[in-house]
N, C-alpha and C positions, 0 to 999 in steps of 0.2 A: 068611221061607221059607228054610229051610236050603239052602246049596249043595249040589249033587250030587257025586258021587265024582268025576265028570270035569271038574268046575271048582274046584280048590282056592282058597281063600279067600287073597286078594293079602296080601303082607307090606307093609303100610303105612305102617308107622314107617319101616322101611328104604329105602322109596322118599321119604318125605318129607325124611329125614336127606341122602339123595343130594341133592336139591333145594336144600337150605340149603348144602351145598357149592358146588354148582355157582353158585349165586347170589353166594356169596362170592369165587368165583374170577373171576366175570364182574365183579363191583365192583373187585376188584383189578386186571384187565386194564384197565378203564376209568382208574381212578388212573392206572396206568403209561403210559397211551397218551395223557393228557393233555399238553397245550403248556405249561400254567402248572405249575410247582413246587406239590406238594400235598403238606403236613407234618403229621402228629399229633404232640400232645405230652402228657404228663400234669399232672396239677394243680401238681407241682413245677417244672414248666418242660422237663422231660427229653424228648426227641426219641423218639419211638415208632416213626414209619414215614416213609419218604423214598422219593420215586417218582423215574423216571428224569429227569424234566425238572429236579427240585431238583438232581439230580448234574449236570446240564447246566450248569445256569446258576450253581450255586455251586462247583462243582468239587469237592465232596466226596463220595467213593464212598460207599454205604449202611453199610458195615461201619465207616467212620471216624466217623460222625456219631451215628448210632443209639446212645442210651443217654448223648449228652452233652447239655448244656444249650443251649436256645435261644438263649441269650445268646452263644455262639460266632458266631450268624450277624448280631447286632444291633449297629450301630456305637455304639460307646462313648457318643456324643453322646446317642443315644436310649435307651439301657438302663434307664432310669428310667421311661420309657414302659411298657415290658415289665412291670416290677414292678407298675402300675398295672391293667394288662390282667389280671395273673395273679387279682389282688385280686377284678377285677369278675368273673372267671371262676368262682371258689369262691363268690362271693356270688350266683351265676346272675343277675348284671345283663347286660344286653345291651351288645355290644361293636359300634359301627358300624364300617363299612370305613373303613381310616386309609391313610395316605401316609407312609413313613418311608425310611430307607435301611437297607440291610443290607451285609455285607460278604461278598466272594469270599474263598475258600481262597487263602492267600498275600496277600491284600489287594487292594485295588479296591474302590471303592464301588459300589452298585447301588440306585437310586431304585426303590422297589417301592410297590404300592399292596397291602393285604392285608384279604382278608376272612375272619372269623373264625367257625366253626359250634361250636357246645359237642357234646361226645360224651357220651352217657349210659349207664348201664348198664342192666338189664332192670328195675331197681326205678325208673327214670327221673332216679336222682341224677347230676350231672356228674362225671364221672372224668377228664375231660381236653377236648382242643379239636384242632380241624382247620382249618389255615390254609391257603388257596389264596392263592398270591403272584402277582402279576403285575408283570412286570418292564417298567418304565417307562422303561428306558434312550432306545430310540428316540424315545419321545413327549416325553421332555424335551429330547433333540437337537433335534427339531422345534420346540419350544417355544421353545428357546434361539435358533435361528435365526430365528424369528419375530419374537422380541423385538429381535434383532440386526438385521434388517432392518428393523423398525418405528423403532428408534432412527437407522437409518441415514437413513430417509425424512424423520423428524422434524427431523434436524439438517442435512438437506440446503439449500443456499442456494437450489437452484431449487424452484418451486412443484411439488408433486405430487400430482396430483389423480386419482381414480377416479370413473367414472360408469357409469349401466347404459345400455342400448341405446334407452333413451327419453331420453336426455341428464340423467338425474337424477343428482346429485352423491352419492357414497356414502362418498368419505373426502377428507379435506382436511388437508395437513399444514402445520408451522409455517412453512415457507418460503412457501406459498401466503398465509398468513394476513399475513408480511411483505410480500409482493409487491402484492396486491390489497386489504389492509387489513380484509377480512372475516374473522370468526372461524370455528370450525369448525361452531358453534352456528347461525352466521348461514348457513351454505352448505349443509351435509349437508341431503338431501332437497330440495334447491332445484334449477331447471333450470341447465344450464351457460350458457344465453342471458342470464343476469343479467350474466354477465363478458362478453359479446359486444356491440360497438356495434349499433346497428338496421341500420346499413348495411352490416354485415359478417354479420349472422345469417343469411344464405343459405349460407354455408360449413358450418353446422354440420349441413346435411342431407346434404351431400355428405361430410363426414367420417363420420357414422352410416353411409352408404351404404358406404363403402370398409371400415368395421369390420366390417360384417356380411358381408362377402365375406370377412372375415380377412385385409384386408391392413394393413399398418403406414405411417404417415407419419412421413418423417424430416425434423427442421428446417424445417418448414413457418414461414414469417416471416409475421407478421399482427400484428393489434393487438388489445388487449383493454382493458377499462375496470374502474379502481380504483373502491372503495367512495366516494371522493370525487369520481368523474364524470370524474376524469382519465385521459386514453388513455395506454397503455403499450405500447412495442414488443416483441414478443415473438417469441422462436423455440421452436416446439411439436414435440415428437416424440410421436406418439400410436400406441399398441400395443395390439391385443386383449386381452382375459383371458378364458380358455377354461375351462371346468369339468372334471371328470374324466373326462367322455366327448369333449373336444377340442370342445365346442360353444362358440361366442362367445356371452358373456352379460355383457360390458362392455369399458369401454377405461381404459387407465392414460394420463395425459397429464403429460409434463413440460414445463413452460414456463419458459423462461430470459428474463431481461430483459436485451432487446440496445437498451435507448435510449441508452446513453452511445457504443456503437458507431455508431448509426444518426445521432446527433447530429453524430459527428463525420465521419462520411460525407458527412451533408448539409454540413457547414463546408468540407470539402474541396472538395466539388463546388462549392459558392458561392463559396469562394475563387479556384478554377479558373476560372470564368466571370467574375468580376469582373476578375481579372487579365488573363485574356484580351482582355474588353472594353475595359479600361485600355489595353493594349498595340495593341490594332486603332485604337483612337482616338488613339493617341499616334503610329502611324504615319500614319493620315490626315492629322493636325493637321502632321506633320513634312513631308509632301508636299505642302500648303496652303501652309505657311509661306514654301517657297523660292519659287514663283511669285508669292506675295503681296508679297514684299519687291521683286520686280522691276517689277510693276505698281506700288506705292507711288513708286519711284523714277522711274519714267516721268510719273506722274503729278504727281511734284513739279518734275519738268523744265517739263513742259507748262504747269503753273503760273505758272513763272517766265519764261516765255515769252510770257504773255499778257497782256492789258492789265487792269490791278487793276480796272478800272472796269467790265469787261464780265461779261456773264453768263456767258460760259464760264470765266472765272476763277473766280467764285463756284461754279458747278458742280464745278470741279476741286477747290476747296478740300472743299467738302462730301464729295465721295468719298475725298478723302484722310483725311478725319476717320473716314468708316465703315470705310475699311480698317484703318486703324489700330487701331479697335475689333475687328474681325475677327482682326488679326495678335493683339491682346492676349488673346482666347478661345484661338487657336491656341498661344500660350505657355503660357497657363493648362493646357490640355489635356495638353500634353508634360508639364508638371509632376506630373500624375496618374501619369505612368509612372515615376517614381522612388520607390523603395521606401523607405518612412518606418519600417518595423521595424526595431528595433535587434537585431543580430547577437548570436549567444550561444554559449558553449562547448558543444556536444553530441557525442555518440557517434553516427556515422552509422547504426550497426546500430540503435540505438533508434528512430531514424527509420523506417528500414525496416519493422521491427516493427509499428510502429503503423500503416502504410499496409498490410501483409499482414492485420492485425486487420480492417481495413474491410472488404477483399474477400475474408474466410475464408469466408464462406457460398458465394459464387461459385467459389471454388478448389475447395471441398468438393462442390459441387453437379456440378461438370465433372470430377470425380475427378483432379485435377491433384496431383501428387506435389510436394511444396516441399522442398527441399535448403538449408539455409542454413549458410555456412562465415563466422563472423565473426572476424576478427583484427585488428580497429581498436582496439587498446588506448589509443588516445590521442584526446582530445577536439579538436576543430574548430572554429574560430570561422566560423559561418554563419548566414544567417537562416533560422530552423526552417520558416517558412512558406513561403520560396522552395524548401528542400530538400524538403518535405512534398510539394509542386507537382509536382517534378522527377520523384520516385519514384513518385509516384502516376500520372503520366501514363504512364512507362514501363511498370510494373507492370501499370495496365489495359491497354495495349497487347498485352503478353504474354498475358494471359488471354484477351483477344479473339481471340488468334492459337491459342488451344487450344480449339477448342469442342467436340472428340471428347477431349478428355483430354491427358496429356502431363506434362512435368517443367519445373518452373521452380526454377533455381538462382541463387543469389545470394550472392556473396562479397564481402568488405571484406578491405583488407588495407594495411598501409603501405608506401610506395613511395617512391624516389628518383626524382623526375622531372625534367625539362629546366629548369622552373621552381623549383625546389625540393623538398623533401619535403614529401609529402601521402598522402592516402586513395586507394586507387584501388577504385571498387565495379565488380563484373561481374554484369550481369543477362543470364542465358541462358534461353530458353525452348525448348520442344520443338515450337513451332507450325508453321503453314504456310510459314512465310519470306515473304521480300520479294524479287521480281524483280531482275534485275542492273542493269537500265535504268532502275529506281525508285530505287535505293539513293543515288544522288548528288543526287536531290532531296528525300530523305526530310527535311531539315531545312527546306525552303521553307515558308512561310507559305501555309495553305489547301491544300497538296498532301495527299492523303491516297489510301491504298490500300484503304479500306474502304466505299468507294463512299458511299451517303447517310448511312451510320453514322457517320462520321466527320467533323472539323471541319476537321483539318488545321492545328491551331494548337499542338496538345499538346507536340510535339517541338521546334517552332520555339521557343516558350516555353520548354522546357526548355533548348535550346542558349543562349540568350539570358541565362537565369539562372546557368548553368554558367560560362559565359565572361565575363560580368560580374563573377563571383568569383574570375577568374585561371585557371579550369580548362578542361579540354579534355572533348569528349564524342564518341564515335565509334560506328559502327556497321557490324557485319558479319552476314551473313544468306547461307542457303542455300534454296533449293527443292528440292534433290534429294531423291528419295524415301528414305526410312530415315535420312535425314542432315538433313532440314530443322529450320530454327530460326534465330533471331536472337538476337546478342549485342550487348547495349549497353555500352560501357565508359566509364566516369566517372571522370576525376581532379581531385580539388581538393586545390590547395596549402595547408598550413597557414597561410602568410602570404597576405594579400590583396596585390593591386598596389599599393594605395595605402600599406600597411604597409611593403612592400619598399621603395618610394620614398623613405618618410620615414627608413628604416634608411640609404639608401645617401646622404642628404643629411645626414644625421646623421655 
C-alpha cells in the first residue's frame, strides 16, 4: 500500500546512521568513564586509543601517547612477554588474563592485571586489541602487609593461635608448635580443649562468653598442656576477631610461657618460708636454751648434794641426761639459722630486676608505674639468696600498699657511709603509708599492719639479714592524703664486718 500525500516516507538510512553515531558516542563515553585504563593498539603494537583512567594511572596525556608503541608502558624486564602476546594476536590465538609490571611516566612501577580482547574489522579479521588494565598496587600492598604479618606471626616466640566461636582452632604458628609440641596439622580443625587440662576446661566456656560479647582478655595466667602431657604455665591475651560488618567471628590467642618466672616465684616464696621457719625455730631454741642451762645447773647442784645410793640421786641423773639431750637439739636448731650459702659478687640492680620480674603481673594488673634509676656500677659481695629475700619482702609490701595503683620508684647508687663505702638502695612506694605509731615497731617479729594478710616476719627477717651483712635499713612513711607512701632505705658496705676486722688485724 502506497503512503498518502500527507504521510511522507521516512528517511530510514539517515536515522539508522544517526543511531550508529549515537551508539559510538555512547560506547566512547562508557570507555572514558571507566575507573580502569582501557587502551587499544594495532597489530604493530602502536597505541590507537587512551581513556581518562589510563591518563590518570600512567601520567601520559592522550596526545603524548597515541601513536607510540605499547612498549613505552611495559617494564623492560617484561617486554619479551609483549612480543609473544603480539604473535598470539596475529595468529588469533587466545590470550589469558595475565599479571605483569608497567611503568608510569617519569618512572615508577605499577603492578597490573591485563585482560586482552581482539578487535576485528567488518570481515572478521583481527586488526588490533583492546586491553583493560587493572591497577594492582593496593592489592599488592595488602598482600605484602599480609605476608609481613604472617612472617611476624610465624617468627614470634609466643604461641599465636586463632579459633572460631565454637573453640575450633583455625590457625597455629611456629611459636605454638615450639611451645606445645603439636604441629599445625595436628591442631588446625581440632578443639582448643585439647590444650586445656580437664580440671580447667570450665575456663573455656567463660572465655567464649566474653568473646561473643566482644570483650578482650588481657594477661590471663593459667595452665595449659603440652603434647607430651606436661603442664605449662602461660599468660594468655585473647582478642575477638571481627568480620567486615564488625560481627565477632572468632578469637586470636597469644600465649606466653611464664614457667621460668613462676618457678622463680615459687622458689622465692619457698625460700622465704624456709628462712622464716628456720629463724623462728632458732629464736625459740635460743629462748629455750637460756633457762635450760639454768635448770641443768640446778640439777647438777642438787645431784651433788644428794646421796649417791638414793633414788632421788638416780632421778636427778636421768633428768640431767634428758636435759642434755634437749640442749643438744636446741643447739642443733640454732645451727640451722646460720646461712650456709657462699657470698658472691653481684650487681644489686640485677637482683632487684629479678624480683620485679616475679611481681610483674601483679604490678601490671594494679596499674603501678615503675621508675628505676640504677647507678650501682660496682659489684658487691653478698649472699644472693639473702638479698633476693630482702628485696622481695620490701617490694611485695610496696605492691600490697598500692591496691588502687600508684608509683614504685627504686634507685641504687654508690655512697660513702659511716662504716665505709657501699651501695645505697632506696625503694619508694605511693601507697597508703604507715601510721607514725606503728613505725617504731615495724621491724619487730610478728608485728604487721596487714591484719590477717601479714605474718609480721618479712621486715624482721630483712633487718636481720642486712645488719648481719654490716648494713643498715631504715623506714620513713606518711599517711597524709596526696603525699602518702613509704620509703625503705638500705645501705650495704662493700666490706663485710669480718673482712674489715681481718684487714685491721693484718
